N, C-alpha and C positions, 0 to 999 in steps of 0.2 A: 405179426403184432398180436399179442394177447393182452387184453385189458380187463382188470378186475373191477367189476361194476361197483363193488363196495367202496372203492377208493375214489369214485367220481362224485363231483357235486352235481346239482340239478342241471346247470347250464351245459356241462360237459356231456352228461348222459343224453340230454336232449339233442345235442349236435350229432352224436353217434347214432341215435335212433332215427332221426329224420334223414340221415344219409344212408342208412342201412335198409330201411323199410321203404322201398320205392318200386314203382310209382304208387302214390297214395291217392285214393279218390278224395274229392273235395265235396263236403257237404256245405253248400252255401246256405246258411241257416237264417231264416227270417223269423223274428219274434215281435211281440208287442209288450210294452211296459204296462203297468197297472194304470198309468195315466194316458195310454193310447198312443205312445210314441213308437214308431216302427224302428226296429234294429235289424241290421243285416251284417253277417260276418262269415268268412270262410273258415271251415273247420276241417283240417286234413287228417285228424285222428277220427275217421268216420268209416263205418262199415255196416254190414248187415248182421243182425243177431239171430233172427229166426224166420221161418217161412209161414207158419200158421200158429198164431197170427203173424203177419209180416211186421217185423220190427227192425229198427236201425239203432245204431249206437254212436254217440258223440263223446269224445274225451276233451275236456276243456281245461287249459292251464289258466292261472290267474292273470290279471292285467300286469303290466310292468311294475306297478306300484304295490303289487301283492294282493289287491282287492279282487273280488269276484267280477268276472266279465258280465256285461249287461246281458249277453245271451243266456248265461246260466241263471241269472237273477230273474229274467223274464220268463224262462221256462219253468222255473220253480214256482213263481207267483201265479202264472196263468195256466200252467199245465198243458201248453200247446206250443208247437213250432212247425215250420215248414222247411224241408230241404229242397233246394233248387239246384239243378244240374248246371254246371258252368261250361260254356262253350267259348271258342276262340274269340268271337266278336265281343264277348263280355269280359274278356280277361282283365282289361285294365280297370274296369269298374269293380270287378271282384277284388283285385289287388288293393284298390283304394278303400274298399269297405273293411279292410283289416286295420285301418287307422283307428286309434282309440278315441273316437268322438265322445263328447259329453253325452250322458244319458238323455239329455233334453233335446238332442239333435236327431231329426229323422234321417237315417242313413240312406234311404232310398233317394231322398231329395239331395243330400250332400253329394252323392256320386252320380246323380242324373239318371235314375232308373224309374220305370213306371210300375206301379203296383197293379196287381190283378187280384180280385176277391177270390177267396176259397169257398168251398161248399159247407164244410163242417166247422172248421176252426175260424176264429176271428182274425187270425194272423194273415196278412197279405202274402202272396207269392210274387216272384219276379215275372213280369208279363212275358218277356221274350225268352225265358228259359224253356227248352223243349220238353223237360220232364220236371215235375215238382211232386213232392209227397207231403200231404197233410198228415201231421203226427200229433198224437196225444201222449202226454207223459205217462210212462209206465213206472219208472223208478229213477232215483238219483243216488249215486254211491260215491262217497269220498274215498280216494285211493292215495296211497303213498304218504310222504312226509312233507309235501310242498303244496298242499291245498288243491291238488288236481281232482276233478270230478268226472265221473262217467254218467252219461244220461242215456237211458233206453226209452225209445218212443215207439208206440204202435202206429203203423201207417193205416190211416182210415180212408184216405182217398189218394189215388194216383191221377195226376193230370199229365197226359201224354199228347203231344202235338200230333194231329191226325196223320201227317205225312210220314212220321217215323213209327207209327203203330201198324204192324202187319196183320193180315186177316187171321193168321194162326195164333195170334196172341203174343207174337215175338216183337221185340224192339229192333228196328233197323239201325244197329249200332254204327255201321259204316257211313250212315248219313249224318252222324252227329260228330262234329269236331270237338270232342270232349277234352277238357283240360284236367291234368292231374298234377300232383305235387311231387317234386324230387326232394332235395334237402331244403334249401331256401329258394329254389327256383321252380318253374313250372315246366310241364311237358305236354305236347299235343299228341293225342292218340290218332295217328294218321296212317296206320298200317294194321294188318291182321294176318294171321296164319294159323294153320294146323300142322301138326307134325306127322311124319318126318318131313323136314325141309330138304330140298335138293342139296347135294354136297357143295355145288358151286356157290349157292347162296350163303351157306355157312362159311365157306372159305373167303368170299368177298368181304364179309363183315367181321371176320376174326381180327381182334385187336383194334378195331376202329372205334373212335370216340363218337359220342352223339354229336350231331351238328347243331349249332346254335342258330336260332331264328332271329335273335335280337342284335346281331352284329357285335356282341361283346367279344373280347379276346378269349381264346380257348383256355379253359381252366379257371376263369373268373367265377367267383361265387359271392352272393350277397352276405354269406356268413362272415366273410372277411371285411365287410364294410361297416361303417357307422350306422347304416340304415337298418341293420338286422337286429332283431330283438328275440330273446328266448321265450318271450310271452306269445310269439306268433303274430304280434302286431307289426304294422309297417308305419313308417314315418313320412312317406311321400306317395 
């Protein structure tokens, strides 16, 4: 199958992108409105920009009604945000934080999470997240024809839980049940390897589908359900 991207609308292009770029890291982004209301949202168009200074990137689509997401508005107005690492025990709260709550609602309270104060920024972080990065705004760029925006943020503080920080300055990634994004689903990082792998390992896994942890039928996807939204929001 060869698809000409010039012939796609935004919804169709989004479906192909999220199914093709996998797994994606999730930046669970906390922000504050100008009136002091805390916002929390998972952003799966999230990655590292540079090492010195350490910088991260977020790409945000509009809300389902076409208006700017609270996350973007808050970052633009305050110049600050925090990215929190999502782990398996927080997966449902993370998923619920993608609901398009009203801007007057504190999303930490709505999904039942505890705030923890940061050192430099006024924005709170998620208390039980093993790694959080305090960020200050570097730039915002509008991209494309559908009001998408890219945010670059400078990391000014790393908060790393003591038990996953090793003495040589490395993170014990095997101790963190990190959650990533597939298309409209999630995946658990529960294995690691270096190459080359033994031939028998490759042979055993050849042609096998990923196993589901949620007991849904094989091949099921939220993209085919009424709950899915091309804005990245969730309805339940």
